[in-house]
mmCIF file as Biopython writes it, N, C-alpha, C and O atoms, coordinates in Angstrom:
data_model
#
loop_
_atom_site.group_PDB
_atom_site.id
_atom_site.type_symbol
_atom_site.label_atom_id
_atom_site.label_alt_id
_atom_site.label_comp_id
_atom_site.label_asym_id
_atom_site.label_entity_id
_atom_site.label_seq_id
_atom_site.pdbx_PDB_ins_code
_atom_site.Cartn_x
_atom_site.Cartn_y
_atom_site.Cartn_z
_atom_site.occupancy
_atom_site.B_iso_or_equiv
_atom_site.auth_seq_id
_atom_site.auth_asym_id
_atom_site.pdbx_PDB_model_num
ATOM 1   N N  . MET A ? 1  ? 12.337 1.017   -2.829  1.0 0.0 1  A 1 
ATOM 2   C CA . MET A ? 1  ? 12.086 -0.398  -2.729  1.0 0.0 1  A 1 
ATOM 3   C C  . MET A ? 1  ? 11.480 -0.863  -4.042  1.0 0.0 1  A 1 
ATOM 4   O O  . MET A ? 1  ? 10.631 -0.183  -4.619  1.0 0.0 1  A 1 
ATOM 5   N N  . LYS A ? 2  ? 11.916 -2.019  -4.509  1.0 0.0 2  A 1 
ATOM 6   C CA . LYS A ? 2  ? 11.365 -2.577  -5.733  1.0 0.0 2  A 1 
ATOM 7   C C  . LYS A ? 2  ? 10.841 -3.969  -5.457  1.0 0.0 2  A 1 
ATOM 8   O O  . LYS A ? 2  ? 11.533 -4.812  -4.884  1.0 0.0 2  A 1 
ATOM 9   N N  . MET A ? 3  ? 9.624  -4.192  -5.869  1.0 0.0 3  A 1 
ATOM 10  C CA . MET A ? 3  ? 9.028  -5.508  -5.710  1.0 0.0 3  A 1 
ATOM 11  C C  . MET A ? 3  ? 9.115  -6.234  -7.040  1.0 0.0 3  A 1 
ATOM 12  O O  . MET A ? 3  ? 8.732  -5.695  -8.078  1.0 0.0 3  A 1 
ATOM 13  N N  . GLU A ? 4  ? 9.611  -7.440  -7.004  1.0 0.0 4  A 1 
ATOM 14  C CA . GLU A ? 4  ? 9.778  -8.233  -8.211  1.0 0.0 4  A 1 
ATOM 15  C C  . GLU A ? 4  ? 8.595  -9.168  -8.455  1.0 0.0 4  A 1 
ATOM 16  O O  . GLU A ? 4  ? 8.564  -9.876  -9.462  1.0 0.0 4  A 1 
ATOM 17  N N  . LYS A ? 5  ? 7.626  -9.177  -7.547  1.0 0.0 5  A 1 
ATOM 18  C CA . LYS A ? 5  ? 6.520  -10.122 -7.649  1.0 0.0 5  A 1 
ATOM 19  C C  . LYS A ? 5  ? 5.315  -9.506  -8.343  1.0 0.0 5  A 1 
ATOM 20  O O  . LYS A ? 5  ? 5.137  -8.288  -8.377  1.0 0.0 5  A 1 
ATOM 21  N N  . ASP A ? 6  ? 4.509  -10.382 -8.885  1.0 0.0 6  A 1 
ATOM 22  C CA . ASP A ? 6  ? 3.252  -9.973  -9.497  1.0 0.0 6  A 1 
ATOM 23  C C  . ASP A ? 6  ? 2.153  -10.188 -8.459  1.0 0.0 6  A 1 
ATOM 24  O O  . ASP A ? 6  ? 1.924  -11.316 -8.024  1.0 0.0 6  A 1 
ATOM 25  N N  . PHE A ? 7  ? 1.482  -9.127  -8.067  1.0 0.0 7  A 1 
ATOM 26  C CA . PHE A ? 7  ? 0.433  -9.211  -7.063  1.0 0.0 7  A 1 
ATOM 27  C C  . PHE A ? 7  ? -0.961 -9.089  -7.676  1.0 0.0 7  A 1 
ATOM 28  O O  . PHE A ? 7  ? -1.932 -8.812  -6.972  1.0 0.0 7  A 1 
ATOM 29  N N  . GLU A ? 8  ? -1.053 -9.295  -8.982  1.0 0.0 8  A 1 
ATOM 30  C CA . GLU A ? 8  ? -2.335 -9.217  -9.681  1.0 0.0 8  A 1 
ATOM 31  C C  . GLU A ? 8  ? -3.331 -10.180 -9.050  1.0 0.0 8  A 1 
ATOM 32  O O  . GLU A ? 8  ? -3.032 -11.360 -8.864  1.0 0.0 8  A 1 
ATOM 33  N N  . GLY A ? 9  ? -4.521 -9.671  -8.721  1.0 0.0 9  A 1 
ATOM 34  C CA . GLY A ? 9  ? -5.563 -10.492 -8.133  1.0 0.0 9  A 1 
ATOM 35  C C  . GLY A ? 9  ? -5.440 -10.685 -6.633  1.0 0.0 9  A 1 
ATOM 36  O O  . GLY A ? 9  ? -6.260 -11.380 -6.033  1.0 0.0 9  A 1 
ATOM 37  N N  . LYS A ? 10 ? -4.435 -10.086 -6.019  1.0 0.0 10 A 1 
ATOM 38  C CA . LYS A ? 10 ? -4.238 -10.193 -4.571  1.0 0.0 10 A 1 
ATOM 39  C C  . LYS A ? 10 ? -4.741 -8.926  -3.891  1.0 0.0 10 A 1 
ATOM 40  O O  . LYS A ? 10 ? -4.828 -7.869  -4.516  1.0 0.0 10 A 1 
ATOM 41  N N  . THR A ? 11 ? -5.070 -9.039  -2.610  1.0 0.0 11 A 1 
ATOM 42  C CA . THR A ? 11 ? -5.494 -7.896  -1.811  1.0 0.0 11 A 1 
ATOM 43  C C  . THR A ? 11 ? -4.548 -7.754  -0.633  1.0 0.0 11 A 1 
ATOM 44  O O  . THR A ? 11 ? -4.214 -8.742  0.021   1.0 0.0 11 A 1 
ATOM 45  N N  . ALA A ? 12 ? -4.113 -6.523  -0.359  1.0 0.0 12 A 1 
ATOM 46  C CA . ALA A ? 12 ? -3.200 -6.257  0.754   1.0 0.0 12 A 1 
ATOM 47  C C  . ALA A ? 12 ? -3.821 -5.231  1.690   1.0 0.0 12 A 1 
ATOM 48  O O  . ALA A ? 12 ? -4.404 -4.243  1.245   1.0 0.0 12 A 1 
ATOM 49  N N  . LEU A ? 13 ? -3.692 -5.474  2.988   1.0 0.0 13 A 1 
ATOM 50  C CA . LEU A ? 13 ? -4.091 -4.507  4.006   1.0 0.0 13 A 1 
ATOM 51  C C  . LEU A ? 13 ? -2.812 -4.002  4.646   1.0 0.0 13 A 1 
ATOM 52  O O  . LEU A ? 13 ? -2.050 -4.777  5.225   1.0 0.0 13 A 1 
ATOM 53  N N  . VAL A ? 14 ? -2.576 -2.694  4.539   1.0 0.0 14 A 1 
ATOM 54  C CA . VAL A ? 14 ? -1.362 -2.101  5.093   1.0 0.0 14 A 1 
ATOM 55  C C  . VAL A ? 14 ? -1.763 -1.152  6.209   1.0 0.0 14 A 1 
ATOM 56  O O  . VAL A ? 14 ? -2.424 -0.142  5.966   1.0 0.0 14 A 1 
ATOM 57  N N  . THR A ? 15 ? -1.362 -1.479  7.439   1.0 0.0 15 A 1 
ATOM 58  C CA . THR A ? 15 ? -1.630 -0.578  8.556   1.0 0.0 15 A 1 
ATOM 59  C C  . THR A ? 15 ? -0.532 0.472   8.584   1.0 0.0 15 A 1 
ATOM 60  O O  . THR A ? 15 ? 0.635  0.167   8.341   1.0 0.0 15 A 1 
ATOM 61  N N  . GLY A ? 16 ? -0.909 1.705   8.880   1.0 0.0 16 A 1 
ATOM 62  C CA . GLY A ? 16 ? 0.065  2.794   8.845   1.0 0.0 16 A 1 
ATOM 63  C C  . GLY A ? 16 ? 0.493  3.103   7.421   1.0 0.0 16 A 1 
ATOM 64  O O  . GLY A ? 16 ? 1.630  3.511   7.184   1.0 0.0 16 A 1 
ATOM 65  N N  . GLY A ? 17 ? -0.410 2.912   6.478   1.0 0.0 17 A 1 
ATOM 66  C CA . GLY A ? 17 ? -0.059 3.037   5.072   1.0 0.0 17 A 1 
ATOM 67  C C  . GLY A ? 17 ? -0.223 4.415   4.469   1.0 0.0 17 A 1 
ATOM 68  O O  . GLY A ? 17 ? -0.133 4.560   3.250   1.0 0.0 17 A 1 
ATOM 69  N N  . SER A ? 18 ? -0.461 5.429   5.281   1.0 0.0 18 A 1 
ATOM 70  C CA . SER A ? 18 ? -0.712 6.750   4.705   1.0 0.0 18 A 1 
ATOM 71  C C  . SER A ? 18 ? 0.540  7.604   4.556   1.0 0.0 18 A 1 
ATOM 72  O O  . SER A ? 18 ? 0.505  8.636   3.885   1.0 0.0 18 A 1 
ATOM 73  N N  . ARG A ? 19 ? 1.651  7.189   5.173   1.0 0.0 19 A 1 
ATOM 74  C CA . ARG A ? 19 ? 2.877  7.987   5.022   1.0 0.0 19 A 1 
ATOM 75  C C  . ARG A ? 19 ? 4.102  7.131   5.334   1.0 0.0 19 A 1 
ATOM 76  O O  . ARG A ? 19 ? 3.991  6.020   5.852   1.0 0.0 19 A 1 
ATOM 77  N N  . GLY A ? 20 ? 5.250  7.668   5.010   1.0 0.0 20 A 1 
ATOM 78  C CA . GLY A ? 20 ? 6.507  6.990   5.309   1.0 0.0 20 A 1 
ATOM 79  C C  . GLY A ? 20 ? 6.663  5.656   4.600   1.0 0.0 20 A 1 
ATOM 80  O O  . GLY A ? 20 ? 6.295  5.504   3.435   1.0 0.0 20 A 1 
ATOM 81  N N  . ILE A ? 21 ? 7.219  4.687   5.331   1.0 0.0 21 A 1 
ATOM 82  C CA . ILE A ? 21 ? 7.466  3.362   4.768   1.0 0.0 21 A 1 
ATOM 83  C C  . ILE A ? 21 ? 6.160  2.688   4.353   1.0 0.0 21 A 1 
ATOM 84  O O  . ILE A ? 21 ? 6.099  2.039   3.309   1.0 0.0 21 A 1 
ATOM 85  N N  . GLY A ? 22 ? 5.127  2.839   5.160   1.0 0.0 22 A 1 
ATOM 86  C CA . GLY A ? 22 ? 3.835  2.236   4.828   1.0 0.0 22 A 1 
ATOM 87  C C  . GLY A ? 22 ? 3.294  2.729   3.501   1.0 0.0 22 A 1 
ATOM 88  O O  . GLY A ? 22 ? 2.751  1.947   2.721   1.0 0.0 22 A 1 
ATOM 89  N N  . ARG A ? 23 ? 3.438  4.020   3.239   1.0 0.0 23 A 1 
ATOM 90  C CA . ARG A ? 23 ? 2.991  4.594   1.958   1.0 0.0 23 A 1 
ATOM 91  C C  . ARG A ? 23 ? 3.772  3.996   0.792   1.0 0.0 23 A 1 
ATOM 92  O O  . ARG A ? 23 ? 3.197  3.648   -0.239  1.0 0.0 23 A 1 
ATOM 93  N N  . ALA A ? 24 ? 5.091  3.881   0.966   1.0 0.0 24 A 1 
ATOM 94  C CA . ALA A ? 24 ? 5.928  3.301   -0.088  1.0 0.0 24 A 1 
ATOM 95  C C  . ALA A ? 24 ? 5.523  1.855   -0.373  1.0 0.0 24 A 1 
ATOM 96  O O  . ALA A ? 24 ? 5.487  1.434   -1.529  1.0 0.0 24 A 1 
ATOM 97  N N  . VAL A ? 25 ? 5.221  1.104   0.670   1.0 0.0 25 A 1 
ATOM 98  C CA . VAL A ? 25 ? 4.773  -0.278  0.501   1.0 0.0 25 A 1 
ATOM 99  C C  . VAL A ? 25 ? 3.450  -0.309  -0.265  1.0 0.0 25 A 1 
ATOM 100 O O  . VAL A ? 25 ? 3.283  -1.109  -1.185  1.0 0.0 25 A 1 
ATOM 101 N N  . CYS A ? 26 ? 2.514  0.557   0.111   1.0 0.0 26 A 1 
ATOM 102 C CA . CYS A ? 26 ? 1.222  0.624   -0.583  1.0 0.0 26 A 1 
ATOM 103 C C  . CYS A ? 26 ? 1.396  0.920   -2.062  1.0 0.0 26 A 1 
ATOM 104 O O  . CYS A ? 26 ? 0.792  0.262   -2.909  1.0 0.0 26 A 1 
ATOM 105 N N  . LEU A ? 27 ? 2.216  1.901   -2.369  1.0 0.0 27 A 1 
ATOM 106 C CA . LEU A ? 27 ? 2.422  2.284   -3.765  1.0 0.0 27 A 1 
ATOM 107 C C  . LEU A ? 27 ? 3.053  1.153   -4.567  1.0 0.0 27 A 1 
ATOM 108 O O  . LEU A ? 27 ? 2.640  0.892   -5.697  1.0 0.0 27 A 1 
ATOM 109 N N  . ASP A ? 28 ? 4.048  0.479   -3.996  1.0 0.0 28 A 1 
ATOM 110 C CA . ASP A ? 28 ? 4.698  -0.620  -4.708  1.0 0.0 28 A 1 
ATOM 111 C C  . ASP A ? 28 ? 3.760  -1.811  -4.897  1.0 0.0 28 A 1 
ATOM 112 O O  . ASP A ? 28 ? 3.758  -2.439  -5.955  1.0 0.0 28 A 1 
ATOM 113 N N  . LEU A ? 29 ? 2.969  -2.117  -3.881  1.0 0.0 29 A 1 
ATOM 114 C CA . LEU A ? 29 ? 1.996  -3.201  -4.030  1.0 0.0 29 A 1 
ATOM 115 C C  . LEU A ? 29 ? 0.990  -2.874  -5.130  1.0 0.0 29 A 1 
ATOM 116 O O  . LEU A ? 29 ? 0.654  -3.732  -5.946  1.0 0.0 29 A 1 
ATOM 117 N N  . ALA A ? 30 ? 0.513  -1.636  -5.147  1.0 0.0 30 A 1 
ATOM 118 C CA . ALA A ? 30 ? -0.441 -1.217  -6.178  1.0 0.0 30 A 1 
ATOM 119 C C  . ALA A ? 30 ? 0.192  -1.283  -7.566  1.0 0.0 30 A 1 
ATOM 120 O O  . ALA A ? 30 ? -0.456 -1.709  -8.522  1.0 0.0 30 A 1 
ATOM 121 N N  . LYS A ? 31 ? 1.440  -0.869  -7.679  1.0 0.0 31 A 1 
ATOM 122 C CA . LYS A ? 31 ? 2.142  -0.951  -8.970  1.0 0.0 31 A 1 
ATOM 123 C C  . LYS A ? 31 ? 2.299  -2.397  -9.419  1.0 0.0 31 A 1 
ATOM 124 O O  . LYS A ? 31 ? 2.347  -2.684  -10.615 1.0 0.0 31 A 1 
ATOM 125 N N  . GLY A ? 32 ? 2.378  -3.310  -8.445  1.0 0.0 32 A 1 
ATOM 126 C CA . GLY A ? 32 ? 2.493  -4.731  -8.756  1.0 0.0 32 A 1 
ATOM 127 C C  . GLY A ? 32 ? 1.159  -5.390  -9.054  1.0 0.0 32 A 1 
ATOM 128 O O  . GLY A ? 32 ? 1.112  -6.589  -9.329  1.0 0.0 32 A 1 
ATOM 129 N N  . GLY A ? 33 ? 0.071  -4.625  -9.005  1.0 0.0 33 A 1 
ATOM 130 C CA . GLY A ? 33 ? -1.238 -5.138  -9.372  1.0 0.0 33 A 1 
ATOM 131 C C  . GLY A ? 33 ? -2.159 -5.474  -8.218  1.0 0.0 33 A 1 
ATOM 132 O O  . GLY A ? 33 ? -3.284 -5.919  -8.444  1.0 0.0 33 A 1 
ATOM 133 N N  . ALA A ? 34 ? -1.714 -5.273  -6.983  1.0 0.0 34 A 1 
ATOM 134 C CA . ALA A ? 34 ? -2.549 -5.606  -5.824  1.0 0.0 34 A 1 
ATOM 135 C C  . ALA A ? 34 ? -3.640 -4.567  -5.604  1.0 0.0 34 A 1 
ATOM 136 O O  . ALA A ? 34 ? -3.484 -3.392  -5.936  1.0 0.0 34 A 1 
ATOM 137 N N  . ARG A ? 35 ? -4.738 -5.029  -5.038  1.0 0.0 35 A 1 
ATOM 138 C CA . ARG A ? 35 ? -5.753 -4.112  -4.513  1.0 0.0 35 A 1 
ATOM 139 C C  . ARG A ? 35 ? -5.301 -3.803  -3.096  1.0 0.0 35 A 1 
ATOM 140 O O  . ARG A ? 35 ? -5.062 -4.721  -2.312  1.0 0.0 35 A 1 
ATOM 141 N N  . VAL A ? 36 ? -5.181 -2.523  -2.754  1.0 0.0 36 A 1 
ATOM 142 C CA . VAL A ? 36 ? -4.595 -2.134  -1.472  1.0 0.0 36 A 1 
ATOM 143 C C  . VAL A ? 36 ? -5.619 -1.415  -0.604  1.0 0.0 36 A 1 
ATOM 144 O O  . VAL A ? 36 ? -6.255 -0.455  -1.040  1.0 0.0 36 A 1 
ATOM 145 N N  . ALA A ? 37 ? -5.771 -1.890  0.627   1.0 0.0 37 A 1 
ATOM 146 C CA . ALA A ? 37 ? -6.582 -1.216  1.635   1.0 0.0 37 A 1 
ATOM 147 C C  . ALA A ? 37 ? -5.621 -0.523  2.590   1.0 0.0 37 A 1 
ATOM 148 O O  . ALA A ? 37 ? -4.705 -1.149  3.125   1.0 0.0 37 A 1 
ATOM 149 N N  . VAL A ? 38 ? -5.835 0.773   2.801   1.0 0.0 38 A 1 
ATOM 150 C CA . VAL A ? 38 ? -4.931 1.567   3.633   1.0 0.0 38 A 1 
ATOM 151 C C  . VAL A ? 38 ? -5.611 1.900   4.949   1.0 0.0 38 A 1 
ATOM 152 O O  . VAL A ? 38 ? -6.735 2.400   4.971   1.0 0.0 38 A 1 
ATOM 153 N N  . ASN A ? 39 ? -4.925 1.620   6.040   1.0 0.0 39 A 1 
ATOM 154 C CA . ASN A ? 39 ? -5.407 1.959   7.372   1.0 0.0 39 A 1 
ATOM 155 C C  . ASN A ? 39 ? -4.653 3.192   7.841   1.0 0.0 39 A 1 
ATOM 156 O O  . ASN A ? 39 ? -3.437 3.284   7.672   1.0 0.0 39 A 1 
ATOM 157 N N  . TYR A ? 40 ? -5.376 4.144   8.432   1.0 0.0 40 A 1 
ATOM 158 C CA . TYR A ? 40 ? -4.741 5.353   8.955   1.0 0.0 40 A 1 
ATOM 159 C C  . TYR A ? 40 ? -5.396 5.721   10.273  1.0 0.0 40 A 1 
ATOM 160 O O  . TYR A ? 40 ? -6.483 5.240   10.591  1.0 0.0 40 A 1 
ATOM 161 N N  . THR A ? 41 ? -4.726 6.582   11.045  1.0 0.0 41 A 1 
ATOM 162 C CA . THR A ? 41 ? -5.255 6.975   12.344  1.0 0.0 41 A 1 
ATOM 163 C C  . THR A ? 41 ? -5.875 8.354   12.325  1.0 0.0 41 A 1 
ATOM 164 O O  . THR A ? 41 ? -6.997 8.533   12.799  1.0 0.0 41 A 1 
ATOM 165 N N  . SER A ? 42 ? -5.158 9.346   11.780  1.0 0.0 42 A 1 
ATOM 166 C CA . SER A ? 42 ? -5.645 10.708  11.977  1.0 0.0 42 A 1 
ATOM 167 C C  . SER A ? 42 ? -5.730 11.582  10.736  1.0 0.0 42 A 1 
ATOM 168 O O  . SER A ? 42 ? -6.347 12.645  10.805  1.0 0.0 42 A 1 
ATOM 169 N N  . ASN A ? 43 ? -5.154 11.202  9.617   1.0 0.0 43 A 1 
ATOM 170 C CA . ASN A ? 43 ? -5.137 12.103  8.473   1.0 0.0 43 A 1 
ATOM 171 C C  . ASN A ? 43 ? -5.678 11.404  7.228   1.0 0.0 43 A 1 
ATOM 172 O O  . ASN A ? 43 ? -4.934 10.745  6.502   1.0 0.0 43 A 1 
ATOM 173 N N  . ALA A ? 44 ? -6.968 11.552  6.992   1.0 0.0 44 A 1 
ATOM 174 C CA . ALA A ? 44 ? -7.607 10.899  5.846   1.0 0.0 44 A 1 
ATOM 175 C C  . ALA A ? 44 ? -7.085 11.422  4.517   1.0 0.0 44 A 1 
ATOM 176 O O  . ALA A ? 44 ? -7.056 10.677  3.537   1.0 0.0 44 A 1 
ATOM 177 N N  . GLU A ? 45 ? -6.676 12.670  4.459   1.0 0.0 45 A 1 
ATOM 178 C CA . GLU A ? 45 ? -6.186 13.243  3.199   1.0 0.0 45 A 1 
ATOM 179 C C  . GLU A ? 45 ? -4.939 12.539  2.694   1.0 0.0 45 A 1 
ATOM 180 O O  . GLU A ? 45 ? -4.833 12.269  1.498   1.0 0.0 45 A 1 
ATOM 181 N N  . THR A ? 46 ? -3.989 12.234  3.574   1.0 0.0 46 A 1 
ATOM 182 C CA . THR A ? 46 ? -2.766 11.573  3.119   1.0 0.0 46 A 1 
ATOM 183 C C  . THR A ? 46 ? -3.000 10.108  2.795   1.0 0.0 46 A 1 
ATOM 184 O O  . THR A ? 46 ? -2.246 9.509   2.028   1.0 0.0 46 A 1 
ATOM 185 N N  . ALA A ? 47 ? -4.038 9.531   3.375   1.0 0.0 47 A 1 
ATOM 186 C CA . ALA A ? 47 ? -4.355 8.128   3.077   1.0 0.0 47 A 1 
ATOM 187 C C  . ALA A ? 47 ? -4.956 8.037   1.685   1.0 0.0 47 A 1 
ATOM 188 O O  . ALA A ? 47 ? -5.297 6.945   1.230   1.0 0.0 47 A 1 
#
C-alpha cells in the first residue's frame, strides 16, 4: 500500500496495529510523517 498524503503533524490511532494489515497501515502512516499510536491485545513485542 502506498500513501500519497503528507501526514506531518497528524496523530493516528490504529487498533489492531501490531500485525497484518494494521501493521502495514501503521508503517505507512509513520513514513508519511504521522505520529502513530498502536493498540494491541496480547503481544506487546510485535506492537
